[in-house]
C-alpha positions as CSV (number, residue, x, y, z in Angstrom):
1,M,-35.7,25.4,-1.1
2,N,-35.7,25.7,2.6
3,A,-39.4,25.7,2.7
4,V,-39.4,22.0,1.2
5,L,-36.5,20.9,3.6
6,N,-38.0,22.5,6.8
7,N,-41.5,21.0,6.1
8,C,-41.3,17.8,4.3
9,S,-40.0,15.2,7.1
10,A,-40.4,12.3,4.8
11,Q,-38.4,13.6,2.0
12,E,-35.9,10.9,0.7
13,E,-34.5,12.5,-2.3
14,L,-33.3,16.1,-3.1
15,S,-32.6,17.0,-6.7
16,M,-31.7,20.4,-7.7
17,K,-30.5,21.5,-11.0
18,R,-29.3,24.7,-12.7
19,L,-30.7,27.1,-10.1
20,R,-29.2,30.5,-10.1
21,G,-29.4,33.4,-7.6
22,I,-29.6,31.3,-4.5
23,T,-28.4,33.9,-1.9
24,D,-26.6,33.4,1.3
25,G,-26.4,37.2,2.3
26,A,-27.5,38.6,5.5
27,A,-31.2,38.8,4.6
28,A,-31.3,35.2,3.4
29,E,-31.8,32.2,5.5
30,P,-28.9,29.6,5.3
31,I,-29.6,26.6,3.3
32,G,-29.8,23.4,5.5
33,P,-31.6,20.0,5.5
34,G,-34.2,21.1,8.0
35,V,-36.6,18.2,9.2
36,A,-36.0,16.4,6.0
37,G,-32.5,15.7,7.2
38,G,-34.0,12.7,9.1
39,S,-35.1,11.0,5.9
40,L,-33.0,12.3,3.1
41,R,-31.2,9.4,1.4
42,V,-30.2,10.9,-2.0
43,I,-28.9,14.3,-2.9
44,Y,-28.3,15.3,-6.5
45,L,-26.9,18.8,-7.0
46,K,-26.0,20.2,-10.4
47,E,-24.9,23.7,-11.6
48,L,-26.0,25.5,-8.5
49,Y,-24.5,28.8,-7.6
50,N,-25.4,30.3,-4.2
51,G,-24.8,33.9,-3.2
52,H,-21.7,36.0,-3.2
53,C,-19.4,33.1,-3.1
54,S,-20.2,31.8,-6.5
55,G,-21.4,28.4,-5.4
56,D,-19.1,27.3,-2.4
57,W,-20.9,24.2,-1.4
58,D,-18.4,23.0,1.2
59,K,-20.3,24.7,4.1
60,I,-23.5,23.2,3.0
61,L,-21.9,19.8,2.8
62,E,-20.5,20.1,6.3
63,V,-24.1,20.9,7.6
64,I,-25.5,17.9,5.7
65,D,-22.8,15.7,7.5
66,E,-23.9,17.0,10.9
67,Q,-27.7,16.7,10.3
68,V,-28.3,14.0,7.9
69,S,-27.8,10.4,9.2
70,E,-29.3,8.2,6.3
71,L,-27.4,9.6,3.2
72,I,-26.5,6.7,0.9
73,E,-26.1,8.5,-2.5
74,I,-24.6,11.8,-3.3
75,H,-24.3,13.4,-6.9
76,L,-22.3,16.5,-7.4
77,E,-21.9,18.0,-10.9
78,R,-20.4,21.3,-11.8
79,L,-20.3,22.6,-8.3
80,Q,-17.8,24.6,-6.3
81,V,-16.8,21.9,-4.0
82,S,-13.4,21.3,-2.7
83,D,-11.7,18.7,-0.4
84,T,-13.3,20.3,2.6
85,G,-16.7,19.2,1.1
86,L,-15.2,15.8,0.4
87,T,-13.9,15.5,4.0
88,A,-17.6,16.2,5.1
89,I,-19.0,13.6,2.8
90,S,-16.3,11.1,4.3
91,K,-17.9,11.4,7.6
92,C,-21.1,9.9,6.1
93,S,-19.9,6.5,6.6
94,I,-22.8,4.6,5.0
95,I,-22.4,6.3,1.5
96,E,-22.8,3.8,-1.3
97,I,-22.8,6.0,-4.3
98,L,-20.8,9.0,-5.1
99,H,-20.6,11.1,-8.4
100,L,-18.1,13.8,-8.7
101,V,-18.5,15.4,-12.2
102,E,-16.6,18.6,-13.1
103,T,-15.8,19.7,-9.5
104,P,-12.3,21.2,-10.3
105,K,-11.4,21.9,-6.7
106,C,-11.5,18.2,-5.7
107,T,-8.3,16.5,-5.5
108,N,-6.5,13.1,-4.8
109,N,-6.5,14.1,-1.0
110,G,-10.3,14.6,-0.7
111,L,-10.9,11.5,-2.8
112,S,-8.7,9.5,-0.6
113,T,-10.4,10.7,2.6
114,V,-13.7,9.5,1.1
115,A,-12.1,6.3,0.2
116,E,-10.5,5.6,3.5
117,N,-13.8,6.3,5.5
118,C,-16.6,5.2,3.3
119,K,-16.1,1.4,3.4
120,L,-19.5,0.7,1.8
121,L,-19.0,2.5,-1.4
122,R,-20.2,0.6,-4.2
123,K,-20.3,3.0,-7.1
124,L,-18.0,5.7,-7.8
125,H,-17.8,8.1,-10.7
126,F,-15.2,10.9,-11.0
127,D,-13.3,13.0,-13.5
128,G,-10.0,14.7,-13.4
129,W,-11.7,17.4,-15.3
130,K,-9.4,19.8,-17.0
131,T,-7.2,20.4,-14.0
132,N,-6.5,16.7,-13.5
133,R,-6.4,17.2,-9.8
134,I,-7.9,13.6,-9.4
135,S,-5.4,11.2,-11.2
136,D,-4.3,7.6,-10.9
137,D,-3.0,8.2,-7.4
138,G,-6.6,8.8,-6.1
139,L,-7.7,5.7,-8.1
140,I,-5.2,3.5,-6.4
141,V,-6.4,4.6,-2.9
142,V,-10.0,3.8,-3.9
143,A,-8.6,0.4,-5.1
144,K,-7.0,-0.2,-1.7
145,H,-9.8,1.0,0.6
146,C,-13.1,0.1,-1.2
147,P,-13.6,-3.6,-1.5
148,N,-17.3,-3.3,-2.3
149,I,-16.8,-1.2,-5.6
150,I,-18.9,-2.8,-8.4
151,D,-19.1,0.3,-10.6
152,L,-16.1,2.5,-11.0
153,K,-16.0,5.2,-13.7
154,P,-12.9,7.5,-13.6
155,I,-12.5,9.8,-16.4
156,F,-9.0,11.4,-16.9
157,S,-8.2,13.9,-19.6
158,Y,-4.6,13.6,-20.5
């Protein structure tokens, strides 16, 4: 993965699905945007598990926030991402599209941080998943802070 990110300076989209065994141990190079960070516009991550932390993607999202300036679209599905990761995403102020699907550690607080800082958000898909940690309260904050929303798909399981 890093070979692509470190050598493809014109890479605009990164889509990774169902990868297992991505290591982040002492012998492994940390995952990072590399030279592709200057051109990445879309990131799609689904069912990825890295190393001993069973898929903690918060740290990687923090690196992305620091090194990727043109990011406008993020899809996160079935990942171990928490409000820490959403806070990192909220610093990417030009985000227009965000999908959070089956991210059980994300809560109203994280979604609120994104809504309050990403004023260009046009499309937002999220679910409360089985834990319902994202609820009507999160939706209310989105309604108050995201006037450009044209596609909103909340899914709650009551």
